[in-house]
N, C-alpha and C positions, 0 to 999 in steps of 0.2 A: 519425633521428627526433628530435622536439623534446623528448622526455622519456626518462628511463632505461627506463621500461616500454615506450615505443614502440620503442626499440632492441632490447629483449628480444623483443617480439612479432615484429619484423622478422626477427630471427635464427631464431625458431621457424618462421616461414613459409618461410624459405630452406631449413630443414632438413626440414620435413615437408609443406610445401604450404599453400595457403590454408586459413583456418579459418572456421567458421560464425559468424554474428552472435552466437549464444548463447555460444560460447566467448570471443569477443572481449569481450562484455559482462562475463562472469565474470572474466576477467583484469583488465580495466580497473577494475572495482568492488571485486573481492575478492582481488587478488594479495596474498600475505602480507607483502610488503615495500613495494610501490609502489601497491597498490590505493587507489582514491579514498576509500573508506569506512574504510580501515585507517589513514589518515594524517592525517585532519583532521575538524574539526567543520564541516560544510557549511552550517549553518543561520544565518539572521539576516543583518543588513546587511553583515557582513564576510564572509559565506559566499557561496553560489551560489544559494540559494533560501530561501523562507520557507514553513513549513507552517501549517495552521490552528491547531494548539495554541499556536504562537508568536504568533499574531495576537491571541488572546483566551482568557482562562481559561474563558469560557463554553463553548467547544467541548469541552474535556475534561470539564467538569462535566456537560454533557448526556449525554456518553457514559457517565459514571459512573451517572447516573440510568437509562440504558438497561440497563446491566449489572444494576442493582438490580431492575428490572422482570423481566428474563429470569431472573435467579436465583430470584425469587419464583415464576415460572411453573414452574421446574424443581423446586419443592418445597424451596428453600433448603438444598441438600445441604451437609453439613459438610466434605466432601472436594472442594469445587469448586476447580478450578484456574483462575486468572485469568491470561491470557497476552496479551502485546502483541508483535507482530512488527514489528521495526524501530522501536524506541521513541524514536528521536531523542535529545534531551537528558533525557528522562524527564518532560517538562512535561505531556504528555497524561495519563500515569499518575498523576502527583501530583495534578492537578486532578480526575481521575476518582475517585481514592481518597477525596479530601475530600468529594465529593458522595455517594459510595457509603456512606461511614460515617454521613452524616447521614440518608440514605434507608433504610439497612439497618444500624442500629447493632449488630445481632446477628451480622453477617457476619464470619466468620473465614476470610480468604482468603490463600492463598499466591500471591504474585505471581511470575510467570515471564516473563522478558524474553528474546526471541530476538534477539541482537545479536552481530555479529562484530567490530565496531570497538572497539579498546582505548580510543580517544579518547572515543567516545560512552559506552562502559561507565563510564568515570570520571565523566562528566557525570551519568549516570543515578544512580550511587551517591551522588553529592553531593546530587542533587535529592530522592532518596527515602530520606533518613536516617530510620530508625525503622521502615521497612516491612520485611516479611519477603520478601526478593527473592532469586531464584536466576536466574543467567544461563545461556543455552544458545546454542550455535552454530547449532542447527536444531531442528525440531520432533521429531526422532527421540528426543531425550533428555527430553522432557517427561514428567512423572509420569502414570500412568494415572488414569482416572476422568473424571467430567463436567468439561467445560471451557467457558469463554467466552473467545473469542479476538478481539482487536481488531487490525486491520491498516489503519493510516492511511498512505497514500502509501508502501506497501510493495510491492505487486504490480507496480507500473510499472517497478521497477528490477530485477526478476528476469530472468534470461537468457531471451531469446526467439529463435526461428528465423524467417527470412524466406525467401520463395520468390517467384520471378518467373515469370509465364506467358510461355513462348516457343513457337515453332513446334514444338518437340520435346516440350512438356509443361511441368510445373512444375519449375524448376531452383532449387536452393538458392542464396541470395545469400551470398557469402563475402567475406572481407577478404583481399586478396593484396597483392602488390607491383608497382608500375609505376614503372620507373626509380628504384628504391630507396625509393619512398614508398608508404605504405599507401593502398590504393585498393579500391573495391568491384568485385566481379566476380561471375560465376555459375559454379557447378559445371557440368561438361560434360554430365553425365547427368541426365535428369529423374527425379523421385521418383514412382514409379508409385502409391503409396498416396494421393496427392492427386489428386482428380478434379474439383475445383470448376470450374464453368463461369465463364470470365472472358475478356475480350478479351486479345489478345497485348499484353504490356507491363504488365499488371496486377501489382501487388505485394501479397502477402499475408503477414501476421505471425501466427505460431503461438506463443502464449505457453506454451511447453513447461514451464518450471519452475513457473509459476503454476498450470497445469492439474494438474500432479503434486501440488502443495501442496493445492489444493482437493479433489482426489480423496481424499487421505489424511485430511484433516479430515472430509470427508463420511462416510468409513467409521468414523472415530472417533465421530462424533456418533450415528450409527446404533447403534453398539454400547454406548456409555457415556453418551450424552446430551451436550447442549451446543449452542453456536451460534458462528458466525463473523460479525463485522461488518466488512466490507471497504469502505473509503472511498478512492476514487482517481479520477484523471481518465481518461476513456476514452469508449467508445461502446457503445450498447445494441444497435444493429442491426449484423449482419455487413456487412462492406464491404471494399474494397480501397484501398490507399494506403500511403504510407510515413510512419509516425509515430515511427520511430527518431530520437532527437534527443539533443543534448547541451546542458547548461546550465553556464555559467561566469559568475560575476559578475552573476547575475540576468539574463542575456541568452543567447539561443540561440547555439550555437557549432558548428563542424564536428566531428562525432563522431570523426573519424579524426585530427584535428590534434594533440591533446595527450593521448595515452592515460594514464589515471591522474590527470589534472589537472582533469577535468570530470565532472559527473554524466551518466550515460547512462540513458535511459528509453524505454519505448514506451507508447503509449496502451493502457489495459487493455481487452480484449475481454470485456465482461461477459456477452455472449450465450454465448460459448464456455465461460466459467467456470460459468455456470448449467447448461449441458448436462452438463458434467463432474460437477458435484455431484449433479445429478438421476440420472445414470447409476449413482451409488454408493448410491442410495436415500435421499439427504438431501433435505429440503425446501428450496426456493429461495424467497426473499422479496425482492421488488423485481426489478431495481434501481429506485430513485427518485433524483431529483436531491438533491444536498446541501441545496439550499434547502428543498425539501419536507420532508426528514428533520429538519433543525434546527428549522424552524418547528413541525412536528408535535410535537417534543420540548419546545417551550416557550421557544425562543430569545428571542422578542419579550418575553415576560413576564420572563424572567431579566434581559434588558437593562434593562427598566424598573426592576426592583428594585435593580440596581446603580447606575443613574443617580440614583435617589432619595437615595442616601447619598453621592453624589459631588459634587465641585465642578463649576463650569461647564466648565472645560477637560477634566476627566476624563470628564464626561458626554458631551461631544462625541466623545472618543476611543472610548468604549464604543459610541456610536451608529455611528461610522464602522467599527468592527470588525464589528459585526453586519451592516452593509450589505455589507462586503467578503465576509464568509462566505456571504452569501445572494444575491450579485449574479447575476441570472438571464441576463445577457448571454451570448452564445455563448462568449466566452473568460473570462467571470466565474466565480468559484469556485462560486457557487450553481448554475450550469447545467452547466459543464464537468465538475464532480466528481459522481460517482454513488455511491450507497450500496447495497450488496448484502448480504443475509443468507443464510447457509447454516446449516441447523439440523437437529436431531433432529425428524422429522416429528410426533412426539408432542407437541411444544410448541405447535402451532397457530400462528396469525398472530403475527408478532413486532412489538414496538412501533415505530410510525412507519414501518413498511415495508408496511403494509396499511391498514386503517382506523385513524384517529387513536385513540390510547389514552386512555381516560377515566380521570381520577383519578390521573394520573401525579404522583409526589411531586416537590416543587420541589427544585432543587439547594440545596446548603448555602449559607448566607450567607457 
């Protein structure tokens, strides 16, 4: 194999047999020594991809306003827990807190970040100096009580299973060895629990870890109150096809070529997540496109306010960032990315995920 982790995975397969896509993703991304997110900062020009918070401060600011609006609807509880899943460098949370403090100066929030990467935890700590921050490896250790949870480009990298329709039924897609190299294959026996109608050769992705996460949060919101705002690239309608992919150096790569050295993701199945949340008694809001969400939250107005105080070159950069975040093209961020809300049903419609919210406070200057 081309990487130390690739050699380790090959040895595991020789010893125990082929592994599912979910286990392969978990090893590649979270291996304690060689995992992709354990060993590097993947963001920015020197990394492998760029996320919306790194494109413009406006993104995080508008999410901070969204938190302020939802908090107000919850009755501004003193024990509210503010959570971000997969917080990157801490850029989104820093921008959100600045806007949140302006929109809700009375808010006393404990910030909880779910992050397993030591490299990114260090970046978050440096970015969020002065904030009351606690780090967690997962949601199981979050404190009890009402919570608002933000997940931007987090669900796509959670381990998922894949199944192919064969003449025998739906067989799980696995990673095995062919002539000593990692290769895709199929488990010999079909999975009887899957009965979806599809032509032979169809490929289906089951976002197993994301479904478990959404179910757990749905139960929490029903019992203690709160909401999840999930932003990610994916599809709204159920369908078949292979969206398992790798990114390295801002370009697509072979997901089996360099285990631990590339980001691995799948497109988020928002319809499946919505069904899982609803099954737990939570209310589902959206999904809507990122473009519609950001414009409803006041992105255009915020951009104009920033441009009014900027020089000509900086104003052009602000305008370009706003356009990039809301690009409605098929592969543009505004159209490809969706925004889903999951919440305590007692909250009613959530901001920018149903009818436009009137009287939303402006982000901090």
